[in-house]
Structures are given as structure tokens and as C-alpha cells.
mmJSON file of the N, C-alpha and C atoms, coordinates in Angstrom:
{"data_MODEL":{"atom_site":{
"group_PDB":["ATOM","ATOM","ATOM","ATOM","ATOM","ATOM","ATOM","ATOM","ATOM","ATOM","ATOM","ATOM","ATOM","ATOM","ATOM","ATOM","ATOM","ATOM","ATOM","ATOM","ATOM","ATOM","ATOM","ATOM","ATOM","ATOM","ATOM","ATOM","ATOM","ATOM","ATOM","ATOM","ATOM","ATOM","ATOM","ATOM","ATOM","ATOM","ATOM","ATOM","ATOM","ATOM","ATOM","ATOM","ATOM","ATOM","ATOM","ATOM","ATOM","ATOM","ATOM","ATOM","ATOM","ATOM","ATOM","ATOM","ATOM","ATOM","ATOM","ATOM","ATOM","ATOM","ATOM","ATOM","ATOM","ATOM","ATOM","ATOM","ATOM","ATOM","ATOM","ATOM","ATOM","ATOM","ATOM","ATOM","ATOM","ATOM","ATOM","ATOM","ATOM","ATOM","ATOM","ATOM","ATOM","ATOM","ATOM","ATOM","ATOM","ATOM","ATOM","ATOM","ATOM","ATOM","ATOM","ATOM","ATOM","ATOM","ATOM","ATOM","ATOM","ATOM","ATOM","ATOM","ATOM","ATOM","ATOM","ATOM","ATOM","ATOM","ATOM","ATOM","ATOM","ATOM","ATOM","ATOM","ATOM","ATOM","ATOM","ATOM","ATOM","ATOM","ATOM","ATOM","ATOM","ATOM","ATOM","ATOM","ATOM","ATOM","ATOM","ATOM","ATOM","ATOM","ATOM","ATOM","ATOM","ATOM","ATOM","ATOM","ATOM","ATOM","ATOM","ATOM","ATOM","ATOM","ATOM","ATOM","ATOM","ATOM","ATOM","ATOM","ATOM","ATOM","ATOM","ATOM","ATOM","ATOM","ATOM","ATOM","ATOM","ATOM","ATOM","ATOM","ATOM","ATOM","ATOM","ATOM","ATOM","ATOM","ATOM","ATOM","ATOM","ATOM","ATOM","ATOM","ATOM","ATOM","ATOM","ATOM","ATOM","ATOM","ATOM","ATOM","ATOM","ATOM","ATOM","ATOM","ATOM","ATOM","ATOM","ATOM"],
"id":[1,2,3,4,5,6,7,8,9,10,11,12,13,14,15,16,17,18,19,20,21,22,23,24,25,26,27,28,29,30,31,32,33,34,35,36,37,38,39,40,41,42,43,44,45,46,47,48,49,50,51,52,53,54,55,56,57,58,59,60,61,62,63,64,65,66,67,68,69,70,71,72,73,74,75,76,77,78,79,80,81,82,83,84,85,86,87,88,89,90,91,92,93,94,95,96,97,98,99,100,101,102,103,104,105,106,107,108,109,110,111,112,113,114,115,116,117,118,119,120,121,122,123,124,125,126,127,128,129,130,131,132,133,134,135,136,137,138,139,140,141,142,143,144,145,146,147,148,149,150,151,152,153,154,155,156,157,158,159,160,161,162,163,164,165,166,167,168,169,170,171,172,173,174,175,176,177,178,179,180,181,182,183,184,185,186,187,188,189,190,191,192],
"type_symbol":["N","C","C","N","C","C","N","C","C","N","C","C","N","C","C","N","C","C","N","C","C","N","C","C","N","C","C","N","C","C","N","C","C","N","C","C","N","C","C","N","C","C","N","C","C","N","C","C","N","C","C","N","C","C","N","C","C","N","C","C","N","C","C","N","C","C","N","C","C","N","C","C","N","C","C","N","C","C","N","C","C","N","C","C","N","C","C","N","C","C","N","C","C","N","C","C","N","C","C","N","C","C","N","C","C","N","C","C","N","C","C","N","C","C","N","C","C","N","C","C","N","C","C","N","C","C","N","C","C","N","C","C","N","C","C","N","C","C","N","C","C","N","C","C","N","C","C","N","C","C","N","C","C","N","C","C","N","C","C","N","C","C","N","C","C","N","C","C","N","C","C","N","C","C","N","C","C","N","C","C","N","C","C","N","C","C","N","C","C","N","C","C"],
"label_atom_id":["N","CA","C","N","CA","C","N","CA","C","N","CA","C","N","CA","C","N","CA","C","N","CA","C","N","CA","C","N","CA","C","N","CA","C","N","CA","C","N","CA","C","N","CA","C","N","CA","C","N","CA","C","N","CA","C","N","CA","C","N","CA","C","N","CA","C","N","CA","C","N","CA","C","N","CA","C","N","CA","C","N","CA","C","N","CA","C","N","CA","C","N","CA","C","N","CA","C","N","CA","C","N","CA","C","N","CA","C","N","CA","C","N","CA","C","N","CA","C","N","CA","C","N","CA","C","N","CA","C","N","CA","C","N","CA","C","N","CA","C","N","CA","C","N","CA","C","N","CA","C","N","CA","C","N","CA","C","N","CA","C","N","CA","C","N","CA","C","N","CA","C","N","CA","C","N","CA","C","N","CA","C","N","CA","C","N","CA","C","N","CA","C","N","CA","C","N","CA","C","N","CA","C","N","CA","C","N","CA","C","N","CA","C","N","CA","C","N","CA","C","N","CA","C"],
"label_alt_id":[null,null,null,null,null,null,null,null,null,null,null,null,null,null,null,null,null,null,null,null,null,null,null,null,null,null,null,null,null,null,null,null,null,null,null,null,null,null,null,null,null,null,null,null,null,null,null,null,null,null,null,null,null,null,null,null,null,null,null,null,null,null,null,null,null,null,null,null,null,null,null,null,null,null,null,null,null,null,null,null,null,null,null,null,null,null,null,null,null,null,null,null,null,null,null,null,null,null,null,null,null,null,null,null,null,null,null,null,null,null,null,null,null,null,null,null,null,null,null,null,null,null,null,null,null,null,null,null,null,null,null,null,null,null,null,null,null,null,null,null,null,null,null,null,null,null,null,null,null,null,null,null,null,null,null,null,null,null,null,null,null,null,null,null,null,null,null,null,null,null,null,null,null,null,null,null,null,null,null,null,null,null,null,null,null,null,null,null,null,null,null,null],
"label_comp_id":["MET","MET","MET","LYS","LYS","LYS","GLN","GLN","GLN","GLN","GLN","GLN","GLU","GLU","GLU","ILE","ILE","ILE","THR","THR","THR","LYS","LYS","LYS","MET","MET","MET","SER","SER","SER","VAL","VAL","VAL","GLU","GLU","GLU","ASP","ASP","ASP","LEU","LEU","LEU","LYS","LYS","LYS","ASP","ASP","ASP","GLN","GLN","GLN","ILE","ILE","ILE","ALA","ALA","ALA","ASN","ASN","ASN","GLY","GLY","GLY","THR","THR","THR","GLU","GLU","GLU","THR","THR","THR","LEU","LEU","LEU","VAL","VAL","VAL","LYS","LYS","LYS","MET","MET","MET","ARG","ARG","ARG","LEU","LEU","LEU","ALA","ALA","ALA","HIS","HIS","HIS","LYS","LYS","LYS","VAL","VAL","VAL","SER","SER","SER","PRO","PRO","PRO","MET","MET","MET","GLU","GLU","GLU","ASN","ASN","ASN","PRO","PRO","PRO","LEU","LEU","LEU","GLN","GLN","GLN","ILE","ILE","ILE","ARG","ARG","ARG","SER","SER","SER","LEU","LEU","LEU","ARG","ARG","ARG","ARG","ARG","ARG","ASN","ASN","ASN","ILE","ILE","ILE","ALA","ALA","ALA","ARG","ARG","ARG","LEU","LEU","LEU","LYS","LYS","LYS","THR","THR","THR","GLU","GLU","GLU","LEU","LEU","LEU","THR","THR","THR","LYS","LYS","LYS","ARG","ARG","ARG","GLU","GLU","GLU","ALA","ALA","ALA","GLN","GLN","GLN","ALA","ALA","ALA"],
"label_asym_id":["A","A","A","A","A","A","A","A","A","A","A","A","A","A","A","A","A","A","A","A","A","A","A","A","A","A","A","A","A","A","A","A","A","A","A","A","A","A","A","A","A","A","A","A","A","A","A","A","A","A","A","A","A","A","A","A","A","A","A","A","A","A","A","A","A","A","A","A","A","A","A","A","A","A","A","A","A","A","A","A","A","A","A","A","A","A","A","A","A","A","A","A","A","A","A","A","A","A","A","A","A","A","A","A","A","A","A","A","A","A","A","A","A","A","A","A","A","A","A","A","A","A","A","A","A","A","A","A","A","A","A","A","A","A","A","A","A","A","A","A","A","A","A","A","A","A","A","A","A","A","A","A","A","A","A","A","A","A","A","A","A","A","A","A","A","A","A","A","A","A","A","A","A","A","A","A","A","A","A","A","A","A","A","A","A","A","A","A","A","A","A","A"],
"label_entity_id":["1","1","1","1","1","1","1","1","1","1","1","1","1","1","1","1","1","1","1","1","1","1","1","1","1","1","1","1","1","1","1","1","1","1","1","1","1","1","1","1","1","1","1","1","1","1","1","1","1","1","1","1","1","1","1","1","1","1","1","1","1","1","1","1","1","1","1","1","1","1","1","1","1","1","1","1","1","1","1","1","1","1","1","1","1","1","1","1","1","1","1","1","1","1","1","1","1","1","1","1","1","1","1","1","1","1","1","1","1","1","1","1","1","1","1","1","1","1","1","1","1","1","1","1","1","1","1","1","1","1","1","1","1","1","1","1","1","1","1","1","1","1","1","1","1","1","1","1","1","1","1","1","1","1","1","1","1","1","1","1","1","1","1","1","1","1","1","1","1","1","1","1","1","1","1","1","1","1","1","1","1","1","1","1","1","1","1","1","1","1","1","1"],
"label_seq_id":[1,1,1,2,2,2,3,3,3,4,4,4,5,5,5,6,6,6,7,7,7,8,8,8,9,9,9,10,10,10,11,11,11,12,12,12,13,13,13,14,14,14,15,15,15,16,16,16,17,17,17,18,18,18,19,19,19,20,20,20,21,21,21,22,22,22,23,23,23,24,24,24,25,25,25,26,26,26,27,27,27,28,28,28,29,29,29,30,30,30,31,31,31,32,32,32,33,33,33,34,34,34,35,35,35,36,36,36,37,37,37,38,38,38,39,39,39,40,40,40,41,41,41,42,42,42,43,43,43,44,44,44,45,45,45,46,46,46,47,47,47,48,48,48,49,49,49,50,50,50,51,51,51,52,52,52,53,53,53,54,54,54,55,55,55,56,56,56,57,57,57,58,58,58,59,59,59,60,60,60,61,61,61,62,62,62,63,63,63,64,64,64],
"pdbx_PDB_ins_code":[null,null,null,null,null,null,null,null,null,null,null,null,null,null,null,null,null,null,null,null,null,null,null,null,null,null,null,null,null,null,null,null,null,null,null,null,null,null,null,null,null,null,null,null,null,null,null,null,null,null,null,null,null,null,null,null,null,null,null,null,null,null,null,null,null,null,null,null,null,null,null,null,null,null,null,null,null,null,null,null,null,null,null,null,null,null,null,null,null,null,null,null,null,null,null,null,null,null,null,null,null,null,null,null,null,null,null,null,null,null,null,null,null,null,null,null,null,null,null,null,null,null,null,null,null,null,null,null,null,null,null,null,null,null,null,null,null,null,null,null,null,null,null,null,null,null,null,null,null,null,null,null,null,null,null,null,null,null,null,null,null,null,null,null,null,null,null,null,null,null,null,null,null,null,null,null,null,null,null,null,null,null,null,null,null,null,null,null,null,null,null,null],
"Cartn_x":[133.163,132.104,130.774,129.845,128.555,127.598,126.588,125.622,124.883,124.608,123.918,124.751,126.055,126.93,126.943,126.913,126.958,125.684,124.531,123.269,123.152,123.863,123.81,124.716,125.618,126.573,125.904,126.471,125.984,126.63,126.144,126.666,128.132,128.473,129.858,130.77,130.292,131.081,131.291,130.257,130.377,131.453,131.412,132.401,133.809,133.959,135.272,135.774,134.897,135.278,135.656,134.938,135.257,136.632,136.896,138.194,139.327,139.149,140.187,140.389,139.291,139.384,140.057,139.752,140.365,141.863,142.25,143.67,144.401,143.787,144.378,144.476,143.461,143.451,144.605,144.837,145.935,147.267,147.438,148.68,148.852,147.759,147.838,148.177,147.585,147.882,149.344,149.858,151.253,152.179,151.866,152.688,152.641,151.509,151.371,152.149,152.244,153.027,154.517,154.973,156.387,156.8,156.087,156.351,155.005,154.776,153.473,153.06,151.795,151.261,151.05,151.04,150.803,149.353,148.43,147.022,146.429,146.521,146.022,144.491,143.792,142.333,141.869,142.766,142.432,142.092,142.756,142.486,141.046,140.632,139.273,138.229,138.443,137.47,137.389,138.52,138.513,137.798,138.054,137.394,135.881,135.443,134.006,133.38,134.137,133.643,133.449,134.386,134.26,133.026,132.781,131.603,130.319,130.295,129.115,128.875,129.946,129.83,129.321,129.853,129.418,127.963,127.541,126.153,125.212,125.563,124.737,124.689,125.807,125.847,124.968,125.032,124.212,122.735,122.422,121.028,120.475,121.276,120.829,120.692,121.592,121.49,120.275,119.887,118.7,117.438,117.449,116.276,116.107,117.188,117.116,116.633],
"Cartn_y":[-48.003,-48.283,-48.196,-47.496,-47.302,-48.439,-48.586,-49.666,-49.547,-48.323,-48.133,-48.669,-48.473,-48.99,-50.515,-51.072,-52.527,-53.158,-52.549,-53.119,-53.055,-52.143,-52.037,-53.042,-53.68,-54.626,-55.954,-56.625,-57.962,-58.971,-60.201,-61.251,-61.534,-61.543,-61.797,-60.681,-59.433,-58.302,-58.405,-58.828,-58.993,-60.023,-61.15,-62.202,-61.726,-60.986,-60.448,-59.462,-58.588,-57.595,-58.268,-59.322,-60.059,-60.7,-61.328,-61.976,-60.957,-59.85,-58.816,-58.193,-57.935,-57.333,-58.248,-59.527,-60.49,-60.588,-60.604,-60.664,-59.4,-58.259,-57.003,-56.962,-57.481,-57.488,-58.331,-59.481,-60.343,-59.623,-58.967,-58.24,-57.081,-56.38,-55.252,-55.722,-56.828,-57.359,-57.771,-58.416,-58.823,-57.603,-56.609,-55.402,-54.689,-54.727,-54.075,-54.824,-56.134,-56.917,-56.622,-56.491,-56.26,-54.861,-53.872,-52.5,-51.794,-51.095,-50.467,-49.542,-49.643,-48.802,-47.389,-46.453,-45.062,-44.883,-45.568,-45.468,-46.87,-47.474,-48.837,-48.951,-47.82,-47.877,-48.338,-48.33,-48.844,-50.321,-51.04,-52.468,-52.663,-51.86,-51.978,-51.658,-50.586,-50.209,-51.255,-51.836,-52.88,-54.128,-54.503,-55.673,-55.477,-54.288,-54.017,-53.966,-53.465,-53.432,-54.843,-55.732,-57.137,-57.758,-57.424,-57.948,-57.456,-56.199,-55.665,-56.416,-56.668,-57.394,-58.813,-59.495,-60.863,-60.895,-59.897,-59.832,-59.681,-58.805,-58.606,-59.873,-60.567,-61.81,-62.871,-63.007,-63.975,-63.645,-62.349,-61.917,-62.266,-62.065,-62.395,-63.9,-64.679,-66.126,-66.667,-66.039,-66.478,-66.171,-65.087,-64.718,-65.617,-66.132,-66.948,-68.35],
"Cartn_z":[-95.667,-96.614,-95.877,-96.478,-95.841,-96.179,-95.366,-95.534,-96.866,-97.296,-98.576,-99.731,-99.673,-100.721,-100.707,-99.526,-99.388,-99.943,-99.691,-100.166,-101.682,-102.332,-103.789,-104.484,-103.748,-104.338,-104.676,-105.672,-105.998,-105.052,-105.081,-104.206,-104.53,-105.822,-106.213,-105.717,-105.807,-105.305,-103.8,-103.091,-101.639,-101.304,-102.008,-101.754,-102.069,-103.166,-103.523,-102.471,-102.01,-101.005,-99.687,-99.322,-98.09,-98.216,-99.368,-99.568,-99.547,-100.246,-100.282,-98.908,-98.218,-96.894,-95.888,-95.955,-95.043,-95.284,-96.548,-96.888,-96.403,-96.604,-96.151,-94.637,-93.961,-92.496,-91.95,-92.553,-92.111,-92.282,-93.422,-93.677,-92.693,-92.407,-91.48,-90.069,-89.654,-88.32,-88.202,-89.239,-89.232,-89.201,-90.003,-90.028,-88.68,-88.03,-86.722,-85.644,-85.769,-84.804,-84.952,-86.191,-86.451,-86.003,-86.487,-86.067,-85.928,-84.834,-84.598,-85.741,-86.086,-87.148,-86.63,-87.568,-87.192,-86.73,-87.405,-87.046,-86.897,-85.715,-85.541,-85.592,-85.582,-85.671,-87.05,-88.022,-89.345,-89.271,-88.381,-88.219,-87.749,-86.779,-86.254,-87.325,-88.07,-89.09,-90.196,-90.573,-91.595,-91.09,-89.844,-89.263,-89.223,-88.86,-88.797,-90.18,-91.149,-92.517,-93.054,-92.757,-93.165,-92.509,-91.262,-90.567,-91.223,-91.645,-92.344,-93.649,-94.382,-95.642,-95.415,-94.41,-94.11,-93.661,-92.909,-92.456,-93.638,-94.571,-95.763,-96.605,-96.738,-97.511,-96.876,-95.567,-94.847,-94.988,-94.918,-95.054,-96.428,-97.46,-98.815,-99.027,-98.45,-98.591,-97.864,-96.763,-96.035,-96.824,-97.578,-98.377,-99.583,-100.108,-101.329,-101.064],
"occupancy":[1.0,1.0,1.0,1.0,1.0,1.0,1.0,1.0,1.0,1.0,1.0,1.0,1.0,1.0,1.0,1.0,1.0,1.0,1.0,1.0,1.0,1.0,1.0,1.0,1.0,1.0,1.0,1.0,1.0,1.0,1.0,1.0,1.0,1.0,1.0,1.0,1.0,1.0,1.0,1.0,1.0,1.0,1.0,1.0,1.0,1.0,1.0,1.0,1.0,1.0,1.0,1.0,1.0,1.0,1.0,1.0,1.0,1.0,1.0,1.0,1.0,1.0,1.0,1.0,1.0,1.0,1.0,1.0,1.0,1.0,1.0,1.0,1.0,1.0,1.0,1.0,1.0,1.0,1.0,1.0,1.0,1.0,1.0,1.0,1.0,1.0,1.0,1.0,1.0,1.0,1.0,1.0,1.0,1.0,1.0,1.0,1.0,1.0,1.0,1.0,1.0,1.0,1.0,1.0,1.0,1.0,1.0,1.0,1.0,1.0,1.0,1.0,1.0,1.0,1.0,1.0,1.0,1.0,1.0,1.0,1.0,1.0,1.0,1.0,1.0,1.0,1.0,1.0,1.0,1.0,1.0,1.0,1.0,1.0,1.0,1.0,1.0,1.0,1.0,1.0,1.0,1.0,1.0,1.0,1.0,1.0,1.0,1.0,1.0,1.0,1.0,1.0,1.0,1.0,1.0,1.0,1.0,1.0,1.0,1.0,1.0,1.0,1.0,1.0,1.0,1.0,1.0,1.0,1.0,1.0,1.0,1.0,1.0,1.0,1.0,1.0,1.0,1.0,1.0,1.0,1.0,1.0,1.0,1.0,1.0,1.0,1.0,1.0,1.0,1.0,1.0,1.0],
"B_iso_or_equiv":[0.0,0.0,0.0,0.0,0.0,0.0,0.0,0.0,0.0,0.0,0.0,0.0,0.0,0.0,0.0,0.0,0.0,0.0,0.0,0.0,0.0,0.0,0.0,0.0,0.0,0.0,0.0,0.0,0.0,0.0,0.0,0.0,0.0,0.0,0.0,0.0,0.0,0.0,0.0,0.0,0.0,0.0,0.0,0.0,0.0,0.0,0.0,0.0,0.0,0.0,0.0,0.0,0.0,0.0,0.0,0.0,0.0,0.0,0.0,0.0,0.0,0.0,0.0,0.0,0.0,0.0,0.0,0.0,0.0,0.0,0.0,0.0,0.0,0.0,0.0,0.0,0.0,0.0,0.0,0.0,0.0,0.0,0.0,0.0,0.0,0.0,0.0,0.0,0.0,0.0,0.0,0.0,0.0,0.0,0.0,0.0,0.0,0.0,0.0,0.0,0.0,0.0,0.0,0.0,0.0,0.0,0.0,0.0,0.0,0.0,0.0,0.0,0.0,0.0,0.0,0.0,0.0,0.0,0.0,0.0,0.0,0.0,0.0,0.0,0.0,0.0,0.0,0.0,0.0,0.0,0.0,0.0,0.0,0.0,0.0,0.0,0.0,0.0,0.0,0.0,0.0,0.0,0.0,0.0,0.0,0.0,0.0,0.0,0.0,0.0,0.0,0.0,0.0,0.0,0.0,0.0,0.0,0.0,0.0,0.0,0.0,0.0,0.0,0.0,0.0,0.0,0.0,0.0,0.0,0.0,0.0,0.0,0.0,0.0,0.0,0.0,0.0,0.0,0.0,0.0,0.0,0.0,0.0,0.0,0.0,0.0,0.0,0.0,0.0,0.0,0.0,0.0],
"pdbx_formal_charge":[null,null,null,null,null,null,null,null,null,null,null,null,null,null,null,null,null,null,null,null,null,null,null,null,null,null,null,null,null,null,null,null,null,null,null,null,null,null,null,null,null,null,null,null,null,null,null,null,null,null,null,null,null,null,null,null,null,null,null,null,null,null,null,null,null,null,null,null,null,null,null,null,null,null,null,null,null,null,null,null,null,null,null,null,null,null,null,null,null,null,null,null,null,null,null,null,null,null,null,null,null,null,null,null,null,null,null,null,null,null,null,null,null,null,null,null,null,null,null,null,null,null,null,null,null,null,null,null,null,null,null,null,null,null,null,null,null,null,null,null,null,null,null,null,null,null,null,null,null,null,null,null,null,null,null,null,null,null,null,null,null,null,null,null,null,null,null,null,null,null,null,null,null,null,null,null,null,null,null,null,null,null,null,null,null,null,null,null,null,null,null,null],
"auth_seq_id":[1,1,1,2,2,2,3,3,3,4,4,4,5,5,5,6,6,6,7,7,7,8,8,8,9,9,9,10,10,10,11,11,11,12,12,12,13,13,13,14,14,14,15,15,15,16,16,16,17,17,17,18,18,18,19,19,19,20,20,20,21,21,21,22,22,22,23,23,23,24,24,24,25,25,25,26,26,26,27,27,27,28,28,28,29,29,29,30,30,30,31,31,31,32,32,32,33,33,33,34,34,34,35,35,35,36,36,36,37,37,37,38,38,38,39,39,39,40,40,40,41,41,41,42,42,42,43,43,43,44,44,44,45,45,45,46,46,46,47,47,47,48,48,48,49,49,49,50,50,50,51,51,51,52,52,52,53,53,53,54,54,54,55,55,55,56,56,56,57,57,57,58,58,58,59,59,59,60,60,60,61,61,61,62,62,62,63,63,63,64,64,64],
"auth_comp_id":["MET","MET","MET","LYS","LYS","LYS","GLN","GLN","GLN","GLN","GLN","GLN","GLU","GLU","GLU","ILE","ILE","ILE","THR","THR","THR","LYS","LYS","LYS","MET","MET","MET","SER","SER","SER","VAL","VAL","VAL","GLU","GLU","GLU","ASP","ASP","ASP","LEU","LEU","LEU","LYS","LYS","LYS","ASP","ASP","ASP","GLN","GLN","GLN","ILE","ILE","ILE","ALA","ALA","ALA","ASN","ASN","ASN","GLY","GLY","GLY","THR","THR","THR","GLU","GLU","GLU","THR","THR","THR","LEU","LEU","LEU","VAL","VAL","VAL","LYS","LYS","LYS","MET","MET","MET","ARG","ARG","ARG","LEU","LEU","LEU","ALA","ALA","ALA","HIS","HIS","HIS","LYS","LYS","LYS","VAL","VAL","VAL","SER","SER","SER","PRO","PRO","PRO","MET","MET","MET","GLU","GLU","GLU","ASN","ASN","ASN","PRO","PRO","PRO","LEU","LEU","LEU","GLN","GLN","GLN","ILE","ILE","ILE","ARG","ARG","ARG","SER","SER","SER","LEU","LEU","LEU","ARG","ARG","ARG","ARG","ARG","ARG","ASN","ASN","ASN","ILE","ILE","ILE","ALA","ALA","ALA","ARG","ARG","ARG","LEU","LEU","LEU","LYS","LYS","LYS","THR","THR","THR","GLU","GLU","GLU","LEU","LEU","LEU","THR","THR","THR","LYS","LYS","LYS","ARG","ARG","ARG","GLU","GLU","GLU","ALA","ALA","ALA","GLN","GLN","GLN","ALA","ALA","ALA"],
"auth_asym_id":["A","A","A","A","A","A","A","A","A","A","A","A","A","A","A","A","A","A","A","A","A","A","A","A","A","A","A","A","A","A","A","A","A","A","A","A","A","A","A","A","A","A","A","A","A","A","A","A","A","A","A","A","A","A","A","A","A","A","A","A","A","A","A","A","A","A","A","A","A","A","A","A","A","A","A","A","A","A","A","A","A","A","A","A","A","A","A","A","A","A","A","A","A","A","A","A","A","A","A","A","A","A","A","A","A","A","A","A","A","A","A","A","A","A","A","A","A","A","A","A","A","A","A","A","A","A","A","A","A","A","A","A","A","A","A","A","A","A","A","A","A","A","A","A","A","A","A","A","A","A","A","A","A","A","A","A","A","A","A","A","A","A","A","A","A","A","A","A","A","A","A","A","A","A","A","A","A","A","A","A","A","A","A","A","A","A","A","A","A","A","A","A"],
"auth_atom_id":["N","CA","C","N","CA","C","N","CA","C","N","CA","C","N","CA","C","N","CA","C","N","CA","C","N","CA","C","N","CA","C","N","CA","C","N","CA","C","N","CA","C","N","CA","C","N","CA","C","N","CA","C","N","CA","C","N","CA","C","N","CA","C","N","CA","C","N","CA","C","N","CA","C","N","CA","C","N","CA","C","N","CA","C","N","CA","C","N","CA","C","N","CA","C","N","CA","C","N","CA","C","N","CA","C","N","CA","C","N","CA","C","N","CA","C","N","CA","C","N","CA","C","N","CA","C","N","CA","C","N","CA","C","N","CA","C","N","CA","C","N","CA","C","N","CA","C","N","CA","C","N","CA","C","N","CA","C","N","CA","C","N","CA","C","N","CA","C","N","CA","C","N","CA","C","N","CA","C","N","CA","C","N","CA","C","N","CA","C","N","CA","C","N","CA","C","N","CA","C","N","CA","C","N","CA","C","N","CA","C","N","CA","C","N","CA","C","N","CA","C","N","CA","C"],
"pdbx_PDB_model_num":[1,1,1,1,1,1,1,1,1,1,1,1,1,1,1,1,1,1,1,1,1,1,1,1,1,1,1,1,1,1,1,1,1,1,1,1,1,1,1,1,1,1,1,1,1,1,1,1,1,1,1,1,1,1,1,1,1,1,1,1,1,1,1,1,1,1,1,1,1,1,1,1,1,1,1,1,1,1,1,1,1,1,1,1,1,1,1,1,1,1,1,1,1,1,1,1,1,1,1,1,1,1,1,1,1,1,1,1,1,1,1,1,1,1,1,1,1,1,1,1,1,1,1,1,1,1,1,1,1,1,1,1,1,1,1,1,1,1,1,1,1,1,1,1,1,1,1,1,1,1,1,1,1,1,1,1,1,1,1,1,1,1,1,1,1,1,1,1,1,1,1,1,1,1,1,1,1,1,1,1,1,1,1,1,1,1,1,1,1,1,1,1]
}}}
């Protein structure tokens, strides 16, 4: 997800995306522990995407 897409999202959408992403990340980590994933870089990209979403949410809360 690109930064431009993130800035266009509403606060509720950001929170939903963070919750969904966190849940997916936990599942991916567990699946990777059990049997190695074909592309483990997906975990890194998802983790960074969640960080981008949290940063945008924090920035908006500071402005309000």
C-alpha cells in the first residue's frame, strides 16, 4: 500500500486496516514457524505496512 492511498483513508479505515493487518501478521508468523513460507518477505512488507498505517493514525491524532 502506498503512502498516497494511506493519506486518503479515513481514521476508521486506518484502524480497520491496522486490526486486519495485525491479525494477518500473527497468522503468517505462526504459519512460517510451522512450515517455512515460500516467500517470507511478505511478513516484512506487511509489518512495514502496519507501521505506515500506525504512523499516519498517530499523525492525525496529534493534529486533532
